[in-house]
C-alpha positions in Angstrom: -36.5 -28.9 -253.2 -40.1 -29.4 -252.3 -42.6 -28.8 -255.0 -44.6 -25.8 -254.4 -48.5 -26.4 -254.1 -51.3 -26.1 -256.6 -53.4 -22.9 -256.6 -55.2 -21.9 -253.6 -58.8 -23.0 -253.6 -60.3 -20.6 -251.2 -59.6 -16.8 -250.9 -60.7 -15.0 -247.8 -61.6 -11.5 -248.2 -62.4 -9.3 -245.2 -64.6 -6.6 -246.8 -64.8 -4.8 -243.8 -63.9 -5.2 -240.0 -67.1 -4.2 -238.4 -68.9 -6.6 -236.3 -72.1 -6.0 -234.2 -71.4 -8.9 -231.6 -68.5 -9.4 -229.1 -68.4 -13.2 -229.1 -66.3 -14.6 -226.3 -64.3 -16.9 -228.6 -63.5 -14.1 -231.1 -60.5 -11.5 -230.7 -62.7 -8.8 -231.7 -64.3 -8.9 -228.3 -61.0 -8.7 -226.7 -58.9 -6.1 -228.7 -60.9 -4.2 -231.3 -59.0 -3.1 -234.1 -59.3 0.4 -235.9 -62.6 0.2 -238.2 -63.1 0.6 -241.8 -64.3 -0.9 -245.2 -62.0 -2.3 -247.7 -61.6 0.2 -250.5 -63.5 -0.4 -253.8 -60.0 0.2 -255.7 -58.7 -2.9 -253.6 -61.6 -5.0 -254.3 -61.3 -4.3 -257.9 -57.6 -5.1 -258.1 -58.5 -8.5 -256.2 -61.1 -9.1 -259.0 -58.9 -8.5 -261.7 -56.0 -10.5 -260.3 -58.4 -13.6 -259.9 -59.9 -13.2 -263.3 -56.4 -12.9 -264.9 -55.4 -16.4 -263.4 -58.9 -17.7 -264.5 -59.7 -18.3 -260.9 -62.8 -20.6 -260.7 -62.9 -21.9 -256.9 -64.3 -20.6 -253.8 -64.3 -16.8 -252.5 -65.3 -16.2 -248.9 -66.4 -12.7 -248.1 -65.7 -12.7 -244.3 -62.9 -12.9 -242.0 -63.2 -11.1 -238.6 -66.3 -9.1 -239.8 -70.0 -9.3 -240.1 -70.5 -9.4 -243.7 -74.1 -8.0 -243.6 -72.9 -4.8 -242.1 -71.6 -3.8 -245.6 -74.2 -2.1 -247.7 -72.3 -2.9 -250.7 -72.5 -6.7 -250.3 -74.9 -7.4 -253.3 -72.7 -5.2 -255.5 -69.5 -6.9 -254.3 -70.9 -10.2 -254.9 -72.4 -9.4 -258.5 -69.0 -7.8 -259.5 -67.2 -11.1 -258.4 -69.7 -13.3 -260.1 -69.9 -11.2 -263.3 -66.1 -11.4 -263.8 -65.5 -15.0 -262.1 -68.7 -16.9 -263.2 -67.2 -20.3 -262.3 -66.4 -19.3 -258.6 -68.5 -20.4 -255.5 -69.0 -17.3 -253.3 -70.1 -17.7 -249.7 -69.7 -16.1 -246.4 -70.7 -17.0 -242.5 -72.8 -14.6 -240.6 -74.5 -14.4 -237.3 -77.7 -13.7 -239.1 -78.7 -10.9 -237.1 -79.5 -8.6 -240.3 -80.6 -11.3 -242.4 -84.1 -10.9 -243.9 -85.9 -13.0 -246.6 -85.8 -10.0 -249.0 -82.1 -9.6 -248.4 -81.3 -13.3 -248.6 -83.0 -13.4 -252.1 -81.1 -10.4 -253.4 -78.1 -11.9 -252.2 -78.6 -15.1 -254.1 -79.7 -13.2 -257.3 -76.5 -11.2 -257.1 -74.6 -14.6 -257.5 -74.1 -15.8 -253.8 -73.7 -19.4 -253.6 -74.1 -20.1 -250.0 -74.5 -18.7 -246.4 -73.5 -20.3 -243.3 -75.2 -18.9 -240.3 -74.6 -19.3 -236.7 -77.2 -18.2 -234.0 -75.4 -18.0 -231.0 -78.4 -17.3 -228.5 -82.3 -16.9 -228.4 -82.2 -13.4 -229.8 -82.5 -14.1 -233.5 -83.3 -17.5 -233.4 -87.1 -17.1 -233.7 -86.6 -14.9 -236.8 -84.1 -17.3 -238.5 -86.5 -20.4 -237.9 -89.5 -18.1 -239.5 -87.4 -17.1 -242.3 -86.2 -20.7 -243.0 -89.9 -22.2 -243.2 -90.8 -19.5 -246.0 -87.6 -20.5 -248.2 -88.5 -22.9 -251.0 -86.6 -26.3 -251.7 -83.9 -24.7 -253.8 -83.4 -21.7 -251.4 -82.8 -24.0 -248.4 -79.9 -25.7 -250.2 -78.2 -22.3 -250.1 -78.6 -21.8 -246.3 -77.0 -23.6 -243.4 -78.1 -22.5 -239.8 -76.5 -24.0 -236.7 -77.5 -23.1 -233.3 -74.4 -23.0 -231.5 -73.5 -21.7 -228.0 -70.5 -19.4 -227.8 -68.5 -21.5 -225.4 -68.3 -24.4 -227.6 -65.6 -22.7 -229.9 -62.1 -23.6 -228.3 -59.6 -22.5 -230.8 -57.3 -19.9 -229.5 -56.8 -18.2 -232.9 -53.1 -18.6 -233.0 -52.6 -16.8 -229.6 -54.9 -14.0 -229.9 -57.1 -15.5 -227.2 -54.3 -16.7 -224.8 -56.7 -18.0 -222.2 -57.8 -20.9 -224.9 -54.2 -21.7 -225.6 -54.2 -24.9 -223.5 -51.8 -27.2 -225.4 -49.0 -27.1 -228.2 -49.4 -29.0 -231.2 -46.9 -30.8 -233.4 -49.1 -31.0 -236.6 -49.0 -29.9 -240.1 -51.8 -27.3 -241.1 -53.7 -27.5 -244.4 -54.5 -23.7 -244.6 -51.2 -22.4 -245.9 -51.5 -25.0 -248.8 -55.0 -24.2 -249.7 -56.1 -20.6 -248.3 -55.0 -17.3 -248.8 -56.4 -14.3 -246.9 -56.7 -10.6 -247.6 -57.7 -8.2 -244.7 -59.6 -5.1 -245.1 -56.8 -3.0 -245.5 -55.2 -5.2 -248.4 -52.6 -7.0 -246.5 -52.2 -10.5 -247.6 -51.8 -12.4 -244.3 -50.6 -16.0 -243.4 -54.1 -17.5 -242.5 -57.3 -16.8 -241.2 -56.2 -16.9 -237.6 -53.8 -14.0 -238.2 -56.2 -11.3 -236.3 -53.3 -8.7 -235.8 -51.6 -9.2 -239.1 -48.6 -10.3 -237.5 -47.3 -12.4 -240.6 -47.8 -10.3 -243.6 -47.1 -11.9 -247.0 -47.6 -9.0 -249.1 -50.2 -6.2 -249.9 -52.8 -5.8 -252.8 -51.6 -3.1 -255.1 -48.0 -3.8 -254.6 -47.7 -7.6 -254.8 -49.5 -10.2 -256.9 -51.4 -12.9 -255.4 -49.9 -15.4 -257.5 -46.4 -14.1 -256.6 -47.1 -14.3 -252.8 -48.5 -17.8 -253.1 -45.5 -19.1 -254.7 -43.0 -16.9 -252.7 -40.1 -18.2 -250.6 -41.6 -16.7 -247.5 -44.6 -18.6 -247.4 -42.8 -21.8 -248.6 -40.6 -21.3 -245.6 -43.8 -21.8 -243.4 -44.9 -24.7 -245.4 -41.6 -26.7 -245.2 -41.7 -26.2 -241.3 -45.3 -27.4 -241.0 -44.7 -30.4 -243.1 -42.2 -31.4 -240.6 -44.9 -30.7 -238.0 -42.9 -28.1 -236.3 -45.0 -25.2 -235.3 -42.5 -23.6 -233.1 -40.4 -21.7 -235.8 -43.2 -19.4 -236.5 -44.3 -17.2 -233.8 -48.0 -17.2 -235.0 -48.0 -21.0 -235.6 -46.1 -21.8 -232.3 -49.2 -20.5 -230.3 -52.0 -22.1 -232.5 -54.0 -25.0 -231.2 -56.1 -25.4 -234.3 -55.7 -29.1 -235.3 -54.6 -30.2 -238.7 -57.4 -30.8 -241.1 -57.6 -31.4 -244.9 -59.8 -29.4 -247.0 -62.2 -32.2 -247.6 -62.4 -33.1 -243.9 -63.1 -29.6 -242.8 -65.7 -29.3 -245.4 -67.5 -32.3 -244.3 -67.2 -31.1 -240.8 -69.3 -28.3 -241.5 -71.9 -30.2 -243.2 -71.9 -32.3 -240.1 -72.6 -29.2 -238.0 -75.4 -28.3 -240.7 -76.9 -31.9 -240.0 -76.9 -31.5 -236.3 -78.0 -27.7 -236.1 -79.6 -26.9 -239.1 -82.4 -29.5 -239.4 -84.6 -28.7 -236.7 -88.1 -30.0 -237.0 -90.6 -27.7 -238.9 -94.0 -28.2 -237.6 -96.7 -28.7 -240.4 -99.6 -26.2 -240.3 
């Protein structure tokens, strides 16, 4: 019998599913879902569950949403940080709504880091100007990459059929290290499950720890360990390459080194 994995080290929480952009690499632009915000009750249940297991790793506050559209964001971050002080709280954003004042309020609330992606020239100037005004410590909390949309070629587990250009025989680190909760409280298989086609459980009915150690997800892990993605329909269509959490982390740092460190002219 295979040993069950250690506790997840990254929980992805979709606080809403609103996004102001229609990026060509994202299923939001092809097939919008009914829109809404995660209820405060669901958020509180997640907080209390994580507190009960003394969770101390990463919390991500975006999935298929632009997190800055949620006016509760500072309050949500503060609640997580107050109850889970050892955690690292972060999110990815297009930066369209980020101001210097908001950035500083987010940091004061307990945010650890923001990954910003500027896809075009529309917000590039304002982001550059804001970056120039940050102090040294603040710059450590912000990564910006200037990245054209067409560079993203992941088909999001079949959500973007035109990008499903190959079948992979590879393992996947996500099911061993990451747990995802969408805005309606469904615990889904991974961050690429846009349509919630493989639901493992539901917040309020199922405990995160029980879901993480369930036979249902272990069945997926066993097949992926054999590099067999064909058994699970969601995985069968996925062309996201295998990565370890460590290599994924350093890949993001490499993006930052390439795209963030633009020259800032001295006055």
